[in-house]
Every structure is written in C-alpha cells, then in structure tokens.
TILO-183349 format. One record per residue (C-alpha): x, y, z; residue in one letter. Coordinates in steps of 0.02 Angstrom, whole numbers, plus 50000, padded with zeros to 5 digits. Example, Ala and Ser with C-alpha at 12.3 -4.5 7.8 and 13.67 -1.06 7.14 Angstrom:
% TILO-183349
506154977550390A;506844994750357S;
***
This chain:
% TILO-183349
500554978251523X;501474986251354X;501745004651355X;500575013351233X;501145024051088X;501285039451175X;502265033251318X;503405023151192X;503725043551095X;504205050051263X;505415036551309X;506225036951140X;506445055951126X;507255054851316X;508305039251252X;509105051451109X;509755063651249X;510245049251370X;511305040351222X;512115055751178X;512845058351346X;513365040451369X;514375033651215X;514535016151227X;513165013951360X;512794995151403X;511094988451344X;510694980951526X;511134998151619X;510035008151486X;508584996051498X;508684995851695X;508715016551690X;507145017751578X;506295003051671X;505954992151527X;506634975351465X;508114974251360X;506934967251220X;505844982651217X;507474993851231X;508034984451061X;506414987050980X;506625004851020X;508415005450956X;507704996450787X;506615012050755X;507695025050794X;508905023850647X;507325028650543X;507155045650624X;508035061550565X;508155080250562X;507115082950405X;505385077450330X;506465072950174X;507695063350257X;509085074450318X;510475065850433X;509675049850510X;510185042550678X;511705031950656X;511395021250808X;511645001750830X;512074988650951X;513094972950966X;511814966951102X;512904973051240X;513354989351206X;512525004251106X;513445015351003X;512965032850912X;514085036050775X;513395052650718X;512745062550871X;513715079450811X;512865077350629X;511235080150694X;511465090850856X;511365107250753X;509735117650797X;508345112150683X;507775123450527X;506235119950446X;505885123350279X;504125132050239X;503375117250189X;504035106950340X;503325119150440X;501605120250370X;501475100650379X;502025101350564X;500645113750615X;499255106850514X;499795089250592X;499895097250772X;498235106050766X;497275088650698X;498225078750838X;497555090750974X;495655089850929X;495775069250943X;494575063251072X;495335052651216X;496905063951220X;497455066551386X;497325085051443X;499155086051503X;499625079551322X;498475091451234X;499035107351332X;500905103451288X;500475100551113X;499535116751106X;500945127051186X;502315117551069X;501085123550923X;500965141950967X;502895142850984X;503075134950806X;501815147150742X;502925161950814X;504475154650739X;503675149050569X;503125165850523X;502255167350348X;502105148250337X;501055148950492X;499805158450394X;499805146150253X;499465131750377X;497945140850449X;497115139150290X;497245119850291X;496465105650393X;496475088550420X;494945077550490X;495335060550547X;494375045950509X;493505035450643X;494965025550669X;495955038850731X;494545041650889X;494505023750912X;496445024150919X;496585037751046X;495195029651163X;496005013851165X;497725021351188X;496845032151347X;496165016451408X;497795008151409X;498625022251489X;497395023551630X;497085004151645X;495245005451614X;494024993051527X;493154996151366X;491544992751292X;491464990951100X;490314986750969X;491344976550841X;491004970350667X;491574951650637X;491674949150462X;491844928650490X;489974929750563X;489604944750477X;488844952750623X;489034965950764X;489434959950936X;489384970651105X;490724966751223X;491844973651362X;493754971251345X;495214975051451X;496534982451324X;498354975451321X;499204985151182X;499114992851007X;500124986050875X;500064987950684X;500344973250546X;499594980150397X;498144987750494X;498154993450668X;497494981850804X;497114980350992X;497534966351083X;496314963451230X;495644951451354X;493934947751298X;492734946151439X;491344940251334X;492454924751271X;493554925651422X;495074923051309X;496344933451229X;495684941951062X;496324954750929X;495244968650869X;495544977150696X;495204996050740X;494274999350575X;493004987450614X;492544995750797X;490885003350765X;490785011250931X;491925012751090X;491715019051267X;492975019051418X;492115011651572X;492485016551758X;492964999551795X;494974995051800X;495554984951661X;496224968451737X;496934956351603X;497714941551661X;499654940051666X;499994934751473X;501474932151357X;501464944851229X;501404937051062X;502924936850942X;501994945550785X;503654944250686X;503044930750574X;501314939950545X;499704941750642X;499004924650591X;499994909350665X;499004893450674X;499274880550793X;499684863650774X;498314859250879X;496894869050772X;495724860050655X;496374856450480X;495494861850323X;495684856350160X;495274868450007X;495484865049827X;495634880049704X;495784883849514X;497104893849439X;496034909949479X;496094904649668X;498044900749691X;498174917849786X;497434909149929X;499104900549955X;499914916849965X;498634924650081X;498304912950212X;499714902450301X;499564883850256X;500444866550291X;500434861250109X;500024866549943X;499904852049807X;499894856149622X;498254848749540X;497944845549361X;497524860749266X;498444872949374X;497394872249526X;498024867749711X;497534857649861X;497934867250011X;497914861450186X;497844873850314X;497374876250500X;496264888250589X;495554889850765X;493844894750689X;493484885050524X;491664892450506X;492624908650472X;493294900250303X;491464900650233X;491614918850178X;493234912950084X;492184900049999X;490874912049940X;492174924249888X;493034910349787X;491594905449685X;491864895249538X;493704897149568X;493624886849735X;492754874549862X;493134866650044X;493334847250036X;493524844650220X;492834843650347X;491304837650285X;490174849550394X;491064863950341X;490984858950153X;489144856950170X;488834873250267X;489874882150129X;488764875849999X;487134879950084X;487864898350109X;488334898649928X;486544893149867X;485674905449982X;486684918749910X;486314915449743X;484434912949776X;484554930949855X;485414937849705X;484054930049575X;482624936749688X;483524954149668X;
***
C-alpha cells in the first residue's frame, strides 16, 4: 500500500540527513535502507530539488541522480541555521496552528506539532504576537483529506457519501483507501465495495466521510501510472463520436481522444473512448447548440431526451 502524505514527508526529511552523511550513495542502498522501492525513492528525489531554506526561494537543494548514485552538490550552502524573517515566522505559525486543528490528525503528530509551534513562538518574539491575530479555516476538503490520510495510515475502511456528476446523484458506499494523489484536484484511489472495483474519488465531491472499525483490505493492485493524466481510456472501452461547432472545439483539448477530424465551417468530428458512455450526456447538455453525440445511437437518443427535458423544465420555470 502506498505511503500517506505525512509518512512521505517524514521520510523525505530523514532522507536529507541521510544523503548529507553519505555522498554518492547508491540508489539501491538508499531504497533498501528506507524500505521503499527504487521508483519511490526517485519520486522523492524529484521533489527535493524544489525544497529550500526560505519561503522566498533561498538556496534550493541541488540533489540529482544518474540512476545509480545520488549526488548532493550544495550541502554546505543550506547547512547554516535557519533564520526566519518576520513574515516567514508569521506564516509558519498561522499554518501550524491551522493544521493542528485538522480532524483525523494522529494525536502523536498533533502533540509534536504543538510542541514545535511553542518553540517557534518563543524564537519568533514579536512576530508571534502578529500571528496570533490571524487564523485560517480549512474548507471541507481539508477535513476529508485528513480522514483519508488517517484511514490509510491505520489501514481502516471508510464510509463515504459521494456526489457523482455523471449521474447527478449522491451515493453511499464503503471503500478501502489505497492512496491520495493530486492531478489538478486531490483524489483518493480506493477499492470500492459497492462496485467491487478500483475507483477514483475527488475529495471536494465527498459530502460525508467516516472511518469504520473494519480493516481495509484492498486486493493487491498495480498502481496506475498517472504521468499521462488521470483519464486514460482503454482500447477496449466503447467508442463515442461527437460532432462540435467551432464553439465546442475545446472538447478536443479537454478529453483524450483517438481522432479529431476537421468539418466544414470550423467544427470537429471527435472520436473518443470511455468506460462509461452515459457520463457524456452531461457533456452534450453543456455543449448545447455547439455539439451533439452522433454515436452510439442509444447514447445520442438519451442525450436528446435529456436536453429536451432540461429545456422543458427551463420554460416552465
């Protein structure tokens, strides 16, 4: 099971100290020492060069690898004791206090954060007083993230009420969480006990969430490669053909597709694949006069019916 965000942060902090003491360490040795795969280690190494000693940039960690060994080129440049400007100390204190209030945060992590905040307040002096006059309230997604993160850490099942825009309905289901990831939005990948299949849930569409007593037991699954984006249709998925006017050409940019053929007048005939063709009814409604579903015939008919019903409801209003 993939590590959660807090565990990964802990590991990366330890990794910095580890690499400083072992110049030119071998990738295989470091991965073995941390109990992770070489691919997970390389993923961490891709993030570390974006970290530094200041919110305004400062000296970034110059760490790279040739696939065999890992090199840190500027360890001495970032070794000096951290000196925070007043605005940096204020931002840190406000963020720390906000994170400490998140539901689902493990008590050990919360206690450690409170202790660290107290030390920072003592060191910040007058800046600590300014931070006390500020506060941050997380949106609901922050609470959902914390609950999912905790469930992954404790390997427990979740109950969720989830809004499906494709069906325009709320469903209740139990899921075994696998990992959290971000591709534009933040998502949970999980094994859904309702559908008995792997599913992806966008956190801002979770209306309610609850950690259950049952242990999570997702089947052994190969994690999807998301480097090409979240939506990656299969060649076995049903084919859908959509024709759009010039005002609907954005569909070819937004949806992965097999072909996009030019039509007279600047339109496009777009052929794409989706595991759930019915989900494209909402696309047809959104396009309005700028597009229509051509095939399959059943989907085209249902899209026209939905459009007529929407128009009738509008005229009655």
